[in-house]
N, C-alpha and C positions, 0 to 999 in steps of 0.2 A: 086380236089384241097384243099377243106376243109378237105379230109382224110389226105392228106400229111403234112397239117398244125397240125392236132391233132397227128400225128405220131412224129413230130419234137418235139412237146411239150412234149410228155410222154417220148421220149429219152432223153431230157435234164433234166427232173424231175428224171429219173432214174439214170442218171450220178451224180447229185446234191446229191441224196440220199447215193449212194455209198461213194462218196468223204467224206460226213459227217461221215459215219459210220466207215471209214478208220483212219480218224483223232481222233475219240474218243477212238479207240481201241489201236492204236500205239503210245506210248509217244513221245513227241517233244523232242528236244535235251535241250531245256532250261526250261523244266516243271519237277515236281516231279513225281517219279515213284509211281504209285498207288498201286503196288504190294508189296513195301517194307513197313516194319513196323517202325513206327516213335517212338522213344524213349520219354517218356513223364515221368515228376516227378510232383507229387501233393504236394503242400506245404500246411500244414495247421497251422495256429497260433491261438494259444489260449492265450487270454489276461485275467489275474487275476487282478482285482483291489485290491489295498492295502485297500481302505475305501470302504467298501459295503454300499449300499444305501437301506434302508428297503422299501419294497413295501407297501404301506399305505392299499389298499384294494385289496384282492384276491378273485376273483370268485370261486364258489365251484367246478366248472368243471376244474379247472386249478390245476395242480401237478407241484409244484417247483422243478426243477433237478439242478439248478444252486448252486455251493457250497458255503458255508457260513464260512468265516474264524472266528474261535473262540480259545481263550485262556483259557478257563475256566479249561480244564484239563492238561494245561501245569504246571509241576512242575518247581519251582525255582532251579537255580543251586547251589549246596552246595560246590563244589570244585573251587578253582581259575583255570581260564583258563590259560594253559600255551601255550604259541605259539611256533611256529617251531624254533627249536635251531639249529645252524650249528654244526654237529656232531665233537667232538673234538677227536683228537689221543692220548691225555693224559690221564693216569689213575692215580688219585691221592688218597692217603691214609694219614689221619691224626689221630693219636691216643695218647691219654694222660691218664695215669692210675696212681692210688695211692693204693697200698696195705697195709693193716694194720692188726697187730697182737698184742693181749693185754693179760696179765695174772696178776691178782690181788688176794692176799691173806689177809683175816682179820682172825685172830685167827686160823689159819690152822693148825691142830695138825700134819698133815704129813710133814710141812715144805715147804719151797719155798722162791723165791725172785720175789717181783713185777717187771714186765718188759714190755716194749713197743717197737715194732718194726715197722718200715715204709720202704717201698721201692718205689719210684717214677720212673715212665718209660715213654718214650715218643718215637713214631715212626713216621716217615715221609717218604712216598714214592712217588717218580714222575717216573713213566715210560711212554715211547713213542713208539708206535709201528705204523708203516705205510708201507706196501708192503714190501720193502727189508730191512728196518732199524728198529731196535729195541734198544732203550736206556734205561737202568734200573738204578735208582738211590735211594738208601735209607740212611737214618740216623737214628740211634738207641741210646739212651741216657737212661742210668740206674743210680741210686744212692741210696743206702739204709743205714740206721742207727738203732742201736740197744740201747736202754736204760734200764738198769738193775739196780735194788737196790744194793746198795754197791759198785758199780764199776763205772767207767768213761765211756762215750760215745764211742761205737766202730761203725766201719764202717763195712756192711755187704755185700754190692754189689757196684760196681763202674765200668763204661765202657762207653766208647765213640766209635762208630763204624760208620764209612763212606764207603760206596761202590759204585762204578759206572763201568758199563759194557755197552759197545759199541758193537753192532753186526750188520753185514751185510750178507744177504744170495743172492744168485744168481737168485732164483724163490720163488714164492709164495707158492709153495707146500711143499717144504723141512722145516724140523724143525732144520736144522743144520745152524750155523752161524759162520763166522768169526769174532772174538771177540778181542777185547782189554779191560783189565779189570785192575782197580786200587781200593786198599782197604788202610784204614787207622785206626789204633786201638790205644788208649791210655786211660788215665783215667783222673778223675777230681781232686782228692786230695791225700794227702801222705797215704801210706799203712804201717802198722806196724805188727811186730810179737808179738802180746799181750801176757803177759801185758806189754811188755816193749814198751813205748810211746816215748821214747827220741831219738831212732835211726829209721829214716824211712828205710824200705827195697824196696820202690818205691815211685814215684813222678809223677806230670804232666809231660808227655813227657819223662819219665824215668821209664820204656821204653815207646817209641813210634815206632809202627811198620808201615812200609809203603811198599806195594807190587805194583809192575807194570809188566805186561806182555801180552803176545799175545798167542792166540791159538784158539781153536774152542768151541762152546758152542751148547748143544742140549736143546731147550726150547720148551715145549708143546705149543699147540694152547692155552689153558687157563691160561698158565703161572705159573701153579701149580707145576712144575718139571723143573728145571734147573741144567744141569751138564755142568761144564766148566772145559777143559783140556787144559794147558798150558805148553808145553815142555821147555819154556824159560821164566822164572819169576825172577826177581831180587827183593830180600827182603833186606831192610835196617831197621836196628835196631839202634834206636837214644836213648842215654842216656845224658839228658840234666844236671843232677845232677852230679856235678863233683866229689863229695865223692864218690858216687855209681860207676863212671866210673873209679876211680882210684882203687876201690876194684875189677874191672872186672866183674862187675855185668852185666847179661843178653848177656854175650859172647863177649863183647867189650875187648880190649887190656888193662890190667891193668897197673897201674903206676909201675914205677922202682923206688926202693929205694936202698941206700946202706946199708952197715952193721950196721951204726948207726941209721937208720930209718929216715935219710934226703931223701926228694924227689928229685930225679934226672929228671925224665921225667914223666909227668902227663899222667893219662890214657885217651885212645882215647875215643871220643863220639858217633863214628859211627862204626858199624860192617855191612860189605856188604856181601851178599850171592847171588849166582845165581843158581837156581835149576828148579825143577818140582813141579807145583802147580797143585791140584785137588779140586775143590769145588763142593758142590752139596747142593740145597735147594729142599725141597719137602714138601707140606702141602695137607692134605686130610681131608674131612668132615666125621668124624667117625660117629656122628649123627646130628641130626639138631642143637643141641646147643653144640656140641663138636667137636672142631677141633684139629689136630696133626700137629706140626710143627717140622721140622727136618732141622738142618744147620750143615755141616761138611766141614772142611779145613783140607787138607793133603799137607805138602811140606817137600821136601827133597833137600838137598844142593848138587850140583855136585863137589864144590871145597872141601869142608870139609865134611868128614863123609858121603859119599854118600850111601843111603840106609837106614839111620838113620832118621825117620819120625817125624816131628812135627805134633801133633794132636790137633785139637781145634773142639769140638762136642758139640752141644746143642740139647737137645731134650724136647720139652715142649707141653703139653697138656692143651689147653685153654677149660674152661666149662663157657658157658654164662647163667648166670640166667636171666637177662633181658637186657633193652636196655643199663642200666647204671651201673649193678653189674655183675661181673665176678669172676671166680677163675682160679687158674692156678697151675699147677704140672709140675716141670721140673728139669733136671738135666745138669749139665755142667762139660766135662771133657777135662783137658789140659795136654798135655806133651810136653815139650820143654826141649832139652838136654842142652841149654843154661841157663837153670835157676836150680841153685844148692840148695840143702837142706842139713842140718846137717853139716854145716861148724864148724870146730874145731879149736880153737885159743890157743896159749900158754899165760903163764901169762903175758909176755910183749906185748901182742896184736897182734903178728905175726900169720898167717894162718898156721897152721901145716897139716890141711886136708881140701882140697877145696870144699868137698862134692859131692854129687852125685845127678842127675835128679831123679825127682819121679813123679807119676801120680797125678795130683791136681783134687780134685773131690768136686763139689758143688751141694747141692740138694735143691730145693725151693719149698715151699707150700704156697700159699697166696690167701686171698679172699679181694676183694677192689671194687673201682669204676673205671669205664673207660668211656671215652667220645670220640667219634668219630666226625670229622667234616672235 
């Protein structure tokens, strides 16, 4: 009897141990699997106080490893801090210059006349470029005078030039643009054929040249090379002075007179042309303080004398001495078949020979002051 009771007790104990072992090995449905790796992230935070408190007493066996904030080796800022600025797509250029030349003689055996020459110039550029659009605008002004002992003041340079070109390209990789261009050229004051100062041969807006056309442009990424080709450009020559218009100056239709010299019909003030225009601008840095600038304009009229090309070409070498002093050497060539020279007149004032077009050439050498802003 006692033996059967012990057997039952051992049997129950054995079954309990088996059940306990199974439950410890087999994971339950709502428990965490002990065989999977649990992702853990350790976050450590280091706090540095702005104001450090010094320890008054330090035992000999203690070595301090905490950092101490010190500004003893910090240098003061010498340059003004420039905050972030939103980038602009406009490129601006402002230049004002004054070139002088002077010759003076005192008891000079070889002879000579005292003279002073000055040329003032200003250039303003506003160019916009962003992705598919490029818009270039520039204004150039020049005026020069010469004073020489023994003669009246004379003009040496006179120009007003305004140019604007709007271009659009189909992608940001190509340098070719569909372009529309407009130009305007005239002068400030009267021009004379010296020494005659009574009859002006040109005035403000006599002539005044206006170009408007459409075509294509090749513009380099840096903007130092610009080639414009326009198969359709209208050129308008405006002569605001009626006396010059009556003479048929600069290509306008001259006035009609009868045999007695009585004016029948006044000369026209506007001469219109339609033709092909090619312009090119190029500048390169020859040396660190030497820059070469080239500008040329070629125009031929479809309606009158096609193939007869009007040329306007400027070549200038700028030499920079320092920030404010510079020098320049340049040439300017103009050929226009509407500007005639060597006109011949009879004793009664009638024109017997209208004259012929000639190449106009100007050379410039000057040293002066320049200011960029």
